C-alpha positions as CSV (number, residue, x, y, z in Angstrom):
1,X,173.4,-167.2,-75.6
2,X,174.9,-164.1,-74.7
3,X,177.2,-163.9,-77.6
4,X,174.6,-165.3,-80.2
5,X,172.5,-162.3,-78.9
6,X,175.2,-159.9,-79.6
7,X,176.3,-160.9,-83.3
8,X,172.4,-160.8,-83.8
9,X,171.9,-157.0,-82.6
10,X,175.0,-156.1,-84.4
11,X,173.9,-157.6,-87.7
12,X,170.4,-156.0,-87.0
13,X,172.1,-152.4,-86.1
14,X,174.5,-152.4,-89.5
15,X,171.5,-153.8,-91.8
16,X,169.5,-150.5,-90.9
17,X,169.6,-147.1,-92.3
18,X,169.3,-144.5,-90.2
19,X,166.5,-141.7,-91.7
20,X,167.8,-138.2,-91.6
21,X,165.2,-136.1,-93.5
22,X,161.7,-138.2,-94.7
23,X,159.6,-137.1,-97.6
24,X,156.1,-136.4,-96.6
25,X,153.6,-138.5,-97.8
26,X,150.4,-136.6,-99.3
27,X,147.5,-138.8,-100.0
28,X,145.4,-136.3,-101.5
29,X,146.6,-132.9,-100.9
30,X,148.0,-130.4,-98.4
31,X,147.2,-126.8,-97.3
32,X,150.4,-125.4,-95.6
33,X,152.3,-122.2,-95.4
34,X,154.6,-122.1,-98.1
35,X,157.8,-121.2,-95.9
36,X,156.7,-123.9,-94.0
37,X,156.6,-126.2,-96.2
38,X,160.1,-126.1,-98.3
39,X,162.6,-123.0,-97.7
40,X,162.5,-120.8,-100.6
41,X,158.5,-120.9,-101.2
42,X,156.7,-117.8,-100.4
43,X,154.9,-117.5,-97.3
44,X,151.3,-117.5,-98.2
45,X,149.2,-120.4,-97.7
46,X,150.1,-122.9,-100.7
47,X,147.6,-126.2,-102.4
48,X,150.6,-128.7,-102.3
49,X,150.2,-132.4,-104.2
50,X,152.8,-135.2,-105.0
51,X,153.8,-135.2,-108.7
52,X,154.3,-138.5,-109.5
53,X,154.9,-137.6,-113.7
54,X,158.5,-136.4,-114.9
55,X,160.2,-133.1,-114.7
56,X,158.2,-129.9,-116.1
57,X,155.3,-132.1,-116.8
58,X,153.1,-129.6,-115.0
59,X,154.3,-126.9,-116.8
60,X,153.6,-128.6,-120.1
61,X,150.0,-129.3,-118.9
62,X,149.3,-125.9,-118.1
63,X,151.3,-124.3,-120.9
64,X,148.6,-126.5,-123.0
65,X,145.2,-125.7,-121.2
66,X,145.5,-122.2,-120.9
67,X,146.9,-122.0,-123.7
68,X,150.0,-119.7,-122.6
69,X,152.2,-120.4,-125.6
70,X,155.1,-120.4,-122.9
71,X,154.5,-116.9,-121.7
72,X,154.3,-116.6,-117.9
73,X,153.6,-120.4,-117.3
74,X,154.4,-120.9,-114.1
75,X,153.8,-117.1,-112.8
76,X,150.3,-115.7,-112.7
77,X,148.5,-118.3,-114.7
78,X,145.0,-116.5,-114.8
79,X,141.7,-118.5,-114.5
80,X,138.2,-117.8,-114.3
81,X,135.5,-118.9,-111.5
82,X,131.6,-117.6,-111.9
83,X,133.0,-114.5,-113.7
84,X,136.0,-113.5,-111.2
85,X,139.7,-113.4,-111.7
86,X,142.3,-115.4,-110.3
87,X,145.5,-115.9,-110.5
88,X,148.1,-119.2,-109.3
89,X,151.3,-119.7,-109.7
90,X,153.0,-123.0,-108.9
91,X,156.4,-124.3,-107.9
92,X,158.1,-128.0,-108.7
93,X,159.5,-128.4,-105.3
94,X,161.9,-131.7,-104.5
95,X,161.9,-133.0,-101.0
96,X,164.6,-136.2,-100.9
97,X,164.8,-138.7,-98.4
98,X,168.1,-139.4,-96.8
99,X,169.3,-142.5,-95.3
100,X,172.6,-143.1,-93.5
101,X,173.7,-146.7,-94.5
102,X,175.7,-148.5,-91.7
103,X,176.7,-151.6,-93.6
104,X,179.4,-149.4,-96.1
105,X,180.9,-147.2,-93.1
106,X,181.2,-150.6,-91.1
107,X,182.6,-152.4,-94.4
108,X,185.6,-149.5,-95.2
109,X,186.5,-149.1,-91.1
110,X,187.1,-152.9,-91.2
111,X,188.9,-152.5,-94.3
112,X,191.2,-149.9,-93.0
113,X,191.9,-150.9,-89.7
114,X,192.9,-154.6,-91.3
115,X,194.1,-153.5,-94.5
116,X,195.1,-149.8,-94.4
117,X,193.1,-149.0,-97.3
118,X,191.1,-145.9,-98.5
119,X,187.4,-146.2,-98.1
120,X,186.2,-148.0,-101.5
121,X,182.4,-147.5,-100.2
122,X,182.3,-144.0,-99.5
123,X,179.5,-143.2,-101.9
124,X,177.2,-145.5,-100.4
125,X,177.3,-144.1,-96.8
126,X,173.8,-142.2,-97.4
127,X,171.2,-142.5,-99.9
128,X,169.0,-139.9,-101.2
129,X,165.2,-140.8,-103.2
130,X,163.9,-137.4,-104.3
131,X,160.0,-137.1,-104.3
132,X,158.3,-134.2,-106.3
133,X,155.5,-131.9,-105.3
134,X,153.9,-129.2,-106.5
135,X,153.3,-126.3,-104.6
136,X,150.2,-123.4,-106.2
137,X,149.7,-120.4,-104.2
138,X,145.9,-118.0,-105.7
139,X,145.5,-115.1,-105.6
140,X,143.5,-112.2,-106.9
141,X,143.1,-108.1,-107.7
142,X,141.1,-108.3,-103.9
143,X,143.0,-110.9,-101.7
144,X,146.3,-111.4,-101.7
145,X,145.9,-115.1,-100.4
146,X,142.8,-117.0,-101.8
147,X,143.7,-120.0,-99.6
148,X,144.5,-118.6,-96.3
149,X,142.0,-119.9,-93.7
150,X,139.9,-116.4,-93.9
151,X,139.6,-115.9,-97.3
152,X,136.1,-115.4,-99.1
153,X,136.9,-117.5,-102.0
154,X,138.3,-120.0,-100.2
155,X,135.8,-123.2,-100.8
156,X,135.7,-122.7,-104.8
157,X,139.3,-121.7,-105.0
158,X,139.8,-124.9,-103.1
159,X,137.1,-127.1,-105.4
160,X,138.8,-125.4,-108.8
161,X,142.7,-126.5,-107.4
162,X,141.1,-130.3,-106.5
163,X,139.5,-130.7,-110.1
164,X,142.6,-129.2,-112.0
165,X,144.9,-131.6,-109.8
166,X,142.9,-134.4,-110.6
167,X,143.1,-133.7,-114.5
168,X,146.4,-133.4,-114.4
169,X,147.1,-136.8,-112.7
170,X,144.5,-138.3,-115.4
171,X,145.4,-137.2,-118.3
172,X,148.8,-138.3,-120.3
173,X,148.1,-136.5,-123.8
174,X,147.8,-132.6,-122.4
175,X,146.2,-131.6,-126.1
176,X,143.1,-133.2,-125.2
177,X,142.7,-130.9,-122.6
178,X,142.1,-128.2,-125.2
179,X,139.4,-129.8,-126.8
180,X,137.9,-130.9,-123.9
181,X,137.4,-126.5,-122.7
């Protein structure tokens, strides 16, 4: 009985993957400090949402919607709310989920001990799946961080960003947006 339990435990342990880093799961959007979410982002408060589309799709969407002609598309994109000028910058960010796979490691150790062979499954020791996010910061001529908790324009900017995110996720042909505006 003890051997059976030990065998089941060893099989269960070797069958498992140990997560090293887990990418966050964001249902709708998240407001957070950029540096806290991902190194390399600004220290300002950012509006973050998961991007299920291909790389550079958000770039194409913003370029088409605001008719920027590939000029300053990801930096200082102007938009207006109640005749007040605001600007946003966005960042496409990847946060991978990393796991350690124990079966290939155990198999290579057994091969090394029994047949004195070099590792053949070394590439499978860890797996990595990327999750992509769009992080947006908003500022104006009067405020450096329009998404901070004490910003006077936070609520109207948040409403605009939620609408922008929903339009981006719902649209496949970005040229349609030009006709909507």
